[in-house]
C-alpha positions in Angstrom: -207.3 12.1 50.3 -208.1 11.7 46.5 -210.0 14.5 44.8 -212.9 13.7 42.7 -212.5 14.5 39.0 -215.1 15.1 36.4 -214.7 15.2 32.6 -212.8 13.0 30.2 -209.6 12.3 32.1 -208.5 10.0 34.9 -207.0 11.4 38.1 -203.6 10.6 36.7 -204.3 12.8 33.7 -204.7 9.9 31.3 -207.7 10.2 28.9 -210.7 8.0 29.6 -211.9 5.8 26.7 -215.2 6.7 25.0 -217.0 3.8 26.6 -215.9 4.9 30.1 -217.0 8.4 29.5 -220.5 7.2 28.2 -220.7 4.9 31.3 -219.9 7.8 33.8 -222.3 10.2 32.1 -225.1 7.5 32.2 -224.4 7.0 36.0 -224.6 10.8 36.5 -228.0 10.9 34.8 -229.3 8.0 36.9 -228.2 9.9 40.1 -229.9 13.1 38.9 -233.2 11.2 38.0 -233.1 9.6 41.5 -232.8 12.9 43.2 -235.5 14.3 41.1 -237.8 11.5 42.0 -237.0 11.8 45.7 -237.8 15.6 45.5 -241.1 15.0 43.8 -242.1 12.4 46.3 -241.2 14.7 49.2 -243.1 17.5 47.7 -246.1 15.5 47.1 -245.9 14.2 50.7 -245.6 17.7 51.9 -248.7 18.8 49.9 -250.7 16.0 51.2 -249.7 16.8 54.8 -250.7 20.4 54.3 -254.0 19.5 52.7 -255.0 17.1 55.6 -253.9 19.7 58.2 -256.0 22.4 56.6 -258.9 20.2 55.8 -258.8 21.1 52.2 -258.6 17.6 50.8 -261.4 16.7 48.2 -260.7 18.3 44.9 -257.1 19.2 45.9 -256.2 15.4 46.2 -257.8 14.8 42.8 -255.4 17.7 41.4 -252.5 16.0 43.2 -253.2 12.7 41.5 -253.2 14.5 38.2 -249.9 16.2 39.1 -248.4 12.8 40.0 -249.5 11.5 36.6 -247.9 14.5 34.8 -244.6 14.0 36.7 -244.7 10.2 35.9 -245.2 10.9 32.2 -242.4 13.6 32.3 -240.0 11.2 33.9 -240.9 8.1 31.8 -238.3 7.4 29.1 -239.4 8.3 25.5 -239.4 5.0 23.9 -240.3 6.6 20.5 -242.4 5.5 17.6 -243.7 3.3 16.0 -245.7 1.4 18.6 -248.2 -1.4 18.3 -251.4 -0.6 20.2 -253.2 -3.9 19.8 -256.4 -1.9 18.7 -257.9 -2.3 15.3 -261.1 -0.6 14.1 -260.6 2.6 16.1 -264.0 4.1 17.3 -262.5 7.1 19.1 -259.2 8.9 19.5 -258.9 11.8 21.9 -255.8 14.0 22.7 -255.0 14.7 26.4 -252.1 16.6 28.1 -248.9 15.0 27.1 -250.7 11.9 25.9 -253.7 10.5 24.1 -256.3 7.7 24.4 -257.6 5.5 21.7 -260.4 3.0 21.7 -261.8 0.2 19.5 -264.9 -1.8 20.1 -263.3 -4.0 22.8 -260.5 -2.0 24.6 -258.8 1.3 24.9 -255.1 2.3 25.5 -253.4 5.4 26.7 -250.0 6.5 25.4 -247.6 9.3 26.1 -246.7 11.4 23.3 -243.2 10.0 23.6 -244.4 6.5 22.8 -244.8 5.0 26.4 -247.9 2.9 27.0 -249.4 4.2 30.1 -252.5 2.2 30.5 -254.8 -0.5 28.9 -258.4 -1.1 29.7 -260.7 -4.0 28.8 -264.1 -2.6 29.8 -266.4 -5.4 28.8 -269.1 -2.9 27.8 -271.5 -3.7 25.0 -271.4 -0.3 23.4 -268.3 1.5 24.9 -267.8 5.2 24.4 -265.5 7.8 25.9 -265.1 11.5 26.5 -261.7 13.1 27.5 -260.4 16.1 29.2 -256.8 17.2 29.6 -255.8 14.8 32.4 -258.6 12.1 32.7 -261.4 10.6 30.7 -264.6 8.7 31.2 -265.2 5.3 29.6 -269.0 4.5 29.7 -271.5 2.0 28.5 -274.0 3.4 26.1 -276.2 0.3 26.5 -276.0 0.2 30.2 -275.4 2.2 33.4 -271.8 1.6 34.1 -268.9 4.2 33.8 -265.3 4.4 34.7 -263.3 7.5 35.4 -259.6 7.0 34.3 -256.6 9.1 34.8 -253.8 8.8 32.2 -252.2 5.9 34.2 -254.9 4.3 36.5 -258.5 3.9 37.4 -259.9 6.6 39.6 -263.6 5.7 40.0 -266.0 3.1 38.8 -269.7 3.8 39.2 -273.0 2.1 38.5 -275.9 4.4 38.0 -279.5 3.8 38.5 -280.5 4.7 35.0 -279.2 4.0 31.5 -276.6 6.4 30.1 -277.2 8.6 27.1 -274.0 10.7 26.9 -271.1 11.9 29.0 -268.7 14.8 28.9 -265.4 15.4 30.7 -263.9 18.9 31.5 -260.3 19.8 31.4 -260.4 20.1 35.2 -262.0 16.7 35.9 -265.7 17.8 36.2 -268.0 15.1 34.7 -271.4 15.5 33.1 -273.6 12.5 32.7 -276.9 12.4 30.8 -279.2 9.5 31.7 -282.8 8.5 31.3 -285.2 9.2 34.2 -288.5 7.9 35.5 -289.4 11.5 36.6 -288.4 13.4 33.5 -287.4 13.2 29.9 -283.7 13.0 30.9 -281.6 13.8 34.0 -278.3 15.6 33.5 -275.9 15.2 36.6 -272.8 17.0 37.1 -270.1 15.4 39.3 -267.0 17.1 40.9 -263.6 15.6 40.3 -264.0 13.5 43.4 -267.3 12.1 41.9 -269.6 13.9 44.4 -272.7 15.3 43.0 -272.5 19.0 42.1 -275.9 19.5 40.7 -278.6 17.8 38.4 -281.0 19.1 35.9 -284.2 17.2 35.3 -284.9 18.1 31.7 -288.6 18.3 30.5 -290.1 17.0 27.2 -290.0 20.5 25.8 -286.2 20.7 26.6 -285.3 17.4 25.1 -282.7 14.7 25.5 -279.1 15.5 25.4 -277.2 14.5 22.2 -274.1 16.6 22.5 -272.3 18.3 25.5 -269.1 20.3 25.8 -267.5 22.0 28.8 -265.9 25.5 28.5 -262.1 25.4 29.1 -262.5 26.7 32.6 -265.2 24.1 33.4 -267.6 26.7 34.7 -270.2 26.3 31.9 -271.6 23.4 30.0 -273.1 23.6 26.5 -275.9 21.0 25.8 -277.6 20.3 22.6 -280.9 18.4 23.1 -283.5 17.0 20.7 -287.2 16.6 21.2 -290.4 16.4 19.1 -292.8 19.2 18.6 -296.1 18.7 16.6 -294.5 15.6 15.0 -291.4 17.6 14.0 -287.8 17.2 15.2 -286.7 20.1 17.3 -283.2 20.8 18.5 -282.5 23.1 21.5 -279.2 24.6 22.5 -278.5 25.5 26.2 -275.7 26.7 28.3 -275.7 25.5 31.9 -273.8 27.8 34.4 -272.5 25.3 37.0 -272.2 27.9 39.7 -275.9 29.0 39.4 -277.6 25.8 38.0 -280.0 27.7 35.6 -279.8 26.8 32.0 -279.8 29.7 29.3 -281.4 28.6 26.0 -279.3 29.9 23.0 -281.4 28.5 20.1 -284.2 26.3 19.0 -284.8 25.0 15.5 -285.1 21.9 13.3 -281.3 21.3 12.8 -279.3 19.2 15.1 -275.7 20.3 15.8 -273.2 18.0 14.2 -270.4 19.4 16.3 -270.3 21.4 19.5 -267.5 23.3 21.3 -266.2 26.5 22.9 -264.0 28.9 21.0 -263.3 30.5 24.5 -265.0 30.7 27.8 -267.7 33.0 26.6 -268.6 31.7 23.1 -269.9 28.5 21.9 -269.6 27.2 18.3 -272.3 24.9 16.9 -271.9 23.4 13.5 -275.3 22.5 11.9 -276.1 20.6 8.7 -276.2 24.0 6.6 -274.3 26.5 8.8 -271.9 27.2 11.7 -273.0 29.6 14.4 -271.2 31.3 17.2 -273.3 32.2 20.3 -272.5 34.2 23.3 -272.6 32.1 26.5 -275.3 34.5 27.9 -277.4 34.4 24.7 -277.3 36.1 21.2 -275.7 35.1 17.9 -272.3 36.6 17.3 -271.3 35.1 13.9 -272.6 32.8 11.2 -271.1 31.0 8.3 -273.2 29.2 5.5 -271.8 25.9 4.4 -273.1 26.6 0.9 -274.7 23.3 0.3 -271.6 21.2 1.4 -271.8 18.3 3.8 -269.8 18.5 6.9 -267.0 16.0 7.1 -264.8 17.1 9.9 -264.3 20.0 12.4 -260.9 21.1 14.0 -260.5 23.8 16.7 -257.2 25.6 17.3 -257.7 28.0 20.2 -260.3 30.5 19.2 -260.0 29.5 15.5 -261.7 26.7 13.6 -261.4 24.7 10.5 -264.1 22.9 8.5 -263.7 20.1 5.9 -266.8 20.1 3.5 -267.8 17.7 0.8 -269.9 18.6 -2.2 -270.1 15.7 -4.7 -266.6 14.7 -5.6 -265.1 18.1 -4.4 -263.7 18.6 -0.9 -263.3 22.2 0.5 -261.2 23.3 3.4 -262.4 26.4 5.3 -260.5 28.3 8.0 -262.5 30.6 10.2 -261.7 33.1 13.0 -263.5 33.5 16.3 -266.3 35.4 14.6 -266.6 33.0 11.7 -264.9 35.4 9.3 -263.3 33.4 6.4 -259.5 33.3 6.6 -259.1 30.8 3.8 -261.4 28.7 1.6 -260.3 26.4 -1.2 -260.7 23.0 -2.8 -258.4 20.2 -1.4 -257.8 16.5 -2.1 -260.7 14.2 -0.9 -260.0 13.6 2.9 -261.6 12.3 6.0 -260.2 14.5 8.7 -258.9 18.0 9.0 -256.6 19.2 11.7 -255.7 22.8 12.3 -252.6 23.7 14.2 -250.8 27.0 14.2 -249.9 28.3 10.7 -250.7 24.9 9.0 -253.6 22.5 8.5 -253.4 18.9 7.8 -255.6 16.5 5.8 -256.0 12.8 6.6 -256.7 11.0 3.2 -257.3 7.4 2.4 -253.6 7.0 1.4 -251.8 9.4 3.7 -251.4 12.8 5.1 -251.2 16.2 3.3 -250.0 19.5 4.9 -251.0 23.0 3.8 -250.2 26.4 5.0 -252.9 28.6 6.4 -253.1 30.5 3.1 -253.8 27.0 1.3 -250.3 26.7 -0.2 -249.4 23.0 -0.4 -246.4 22.2 1.9 -245.8 18.4 1.8 -247.5 15.0 1.7 -246.6 11.5 3.0 -248.1 8.3 1.6 -248.8 5.5 4.1 -248.9 1.8 3.4 -252.0 1.3 5.5 -255.1 3.5 5.5 -254.8 6.1 8.3 -257.6 6.4 10.9 -256.7 9.4 13.0 -254.2 12.2 13.3 -252.7 13.8 16.5 -250.7 17.0 16.7 -248.5 17.6 19.7 -244.8 18.4 19.6 -244.7 15.8 16.8 -247.3 14.7 14.4 -248.6 11.2 15.0 -250.8 9.1 12.7 -252.8 6.0 13.7 -253.0 3.3 11.0 -254.5 0.0 11.9 -253.0 -1.2 15.2 -249.9 1.0 14.7 -249.0 4.6 15.8 -246.2 6.2 13.9 -244.6 9.6 13.7 -244.6 11.6 10.6 -242.6 14.7 9.7 -241.9 17.0 6.7 -239.6 15.4 4.1 -236.7 17.7 5.0 -237.0 16.9 8.8 -237.2 13.1 7.9 -234.0 13.4 5.8 -232.1 15.4 8.4 -233.0 12.8 11.2 -232.0 9.9 9.1 
């Protein structure tokens, strides 16, 4: 019986050609991938059998779907960048786990960070909008009552509501919040589980207002809601936190300024950026930090963990401000005119009309790259991606570009 030999020589001791070695290595890779796929399929089947046997289906099946998506993305070959998206005037770009979703006025597309097109959707909505979590997003019609919940690779649910949709928010775990009009109240806010069963609803009074911004905490246990109403002929903005386990809203603030941006720095603190200041609130009430914008107009906000970055404009001057979790200033300085700021780790990036600029967290200029088409959005993952027109391309520091050439 002949023995199997591995390596770069034949059984007779003669060296194999480079092409033969490459062929054998590719064959081994294919065998390993097939074994991995079989293992994943068997594991998923075992999980499903266990869930049905124990009766714990519901949310667990939704999580299995997300897991299957994650495995699919991980096993998909990285085709690389650039890629043509077929999207033109982008209206929204949202990062997701290992991927991102982008939308124009007619369609949206999902891509893995390796360049694989995972899904494309033609909604047919008159005024489409989207909100994304880590593993799924909701595509909804702001001029109607239709919505679609999508994973990164497929449609999960389509739903037609009784009332017109104002706003939606998607949590990282798949919980969905939908604000609609209502015949019995000023607005109704409904929270759905990952399997689209109703978890709770909140009929908001005229004093509480109509939701204009919503954001889930990372653990999906709380929902921040900014609502507007009119009091004595004056605009009034109210900020609430809704505990999903208890269903009772806690009012954090009330005033005449509407939050321009709303998010969570951690599971216990909410950041609201107004026209003239940024404020951090405790989820149970109370102000924990404040930063005055100093007369600047808010252009862009970026969150990186518990830290934030603001891009402000005052006349012809733009200022970048880096803040910690208590809104203490870590850096503030003038920067080139820009449309977006993105904070990641020890750097922050600016998206200008002509390209991308990179700065260290202390404001020291690192590098810049000029683009032939006006960039519209910037995404930071393992690599830095920029969306220009209907193209997504990867950009890197000059020394990395030179070494990879």
